[in-house]
N, C-alpha and C positions, 0 to 999 in steps of 0.2 A: 504494500499500499504505500503510495506516494503522499508526503507530507506537501500541504500547499500553505506557502507563507504569503499572507495578503500584501500586495504591493502598497506603498503609502498612499499613492494617489486614489486608489480603491478604498482604503480605510478613510480618507478624509472626506471622499465622496458620501461615504455612509455616514459619516458624523455630521454632514452639512445638510443632508437632506431632511425634509419635515417628516416627522413621525406620522404614523397613521391616525393620529388624534385619538388616542385612548383615554381611559377614565383619568390617568393620571394628568394627561394634558389638560383636560377639562376642568379638574379640580385646581390645577395652578393658575389657569387663566381667571377662573372665578374668584380666586384669592387676589390676584393682582388688580382686579378689576374693582373688588372691594376696598384694597388699600388706596386704589387711586380716588374713589369716591370719598373715603374717610379725609384724604389730604387736600381734597378740591377746597378752594377758597375765592371768594370775590373780595375780600378785604384788601384793599389797595396797600395798607402799611405791610401786611403779611407778605404780600406779593414782592414789594420793594425790598423788603428784609430777605426773602429767599433769593432773589435775583443778586442782591450785593454779596450774600454768602457763598453763591455759585461762582461769581466773578472772583471772589477772594480766593476760593479754592483753586479755580483755573489758573490763577497767576501764581500761586504757591507752587502748583505743580510745574508750571513753566521754569519758575525760578531755581527750582531744586534740579531740573534738568539742564540749566544753562550752566551751571557750576562746572559739571564734567564736560561741558561742550556739546551736549546732545540737542537735538532739534526740539522745539517746544510741541507738546501736545496739542495745545489749543493756540494756534498761531494769532488768532483775532482776539484773544481775550483782553489783552492789553488795550487794544482800540476800543472795544465796547465798555470797559470799565473806565476809560477816558471820558466817553461819552456820557456814561451814567453820572459820574462825578461833576461833570460840567452842567447837566441839566439840573441836578439837585441843588446847585448853588443859586 
């Protein structure tokens, strides 16, 4: 009997293809939907705070990558942070 070792490309294809939509997928999607509903807000102050925190996170990630000379994960983050701080003034 000959052993077959799957190629890397066939393994990656299998991993990236959508699953058949079994019960576990449904429960995960329902959970994500519920979290999205729980976190939803129309409160302008909460939205501004979340956007500021996201900008700060992106800038921190970019700064930590700049030190060893790596390219930024969020190349436009500094630009959008600048726009937000200018409009808040």
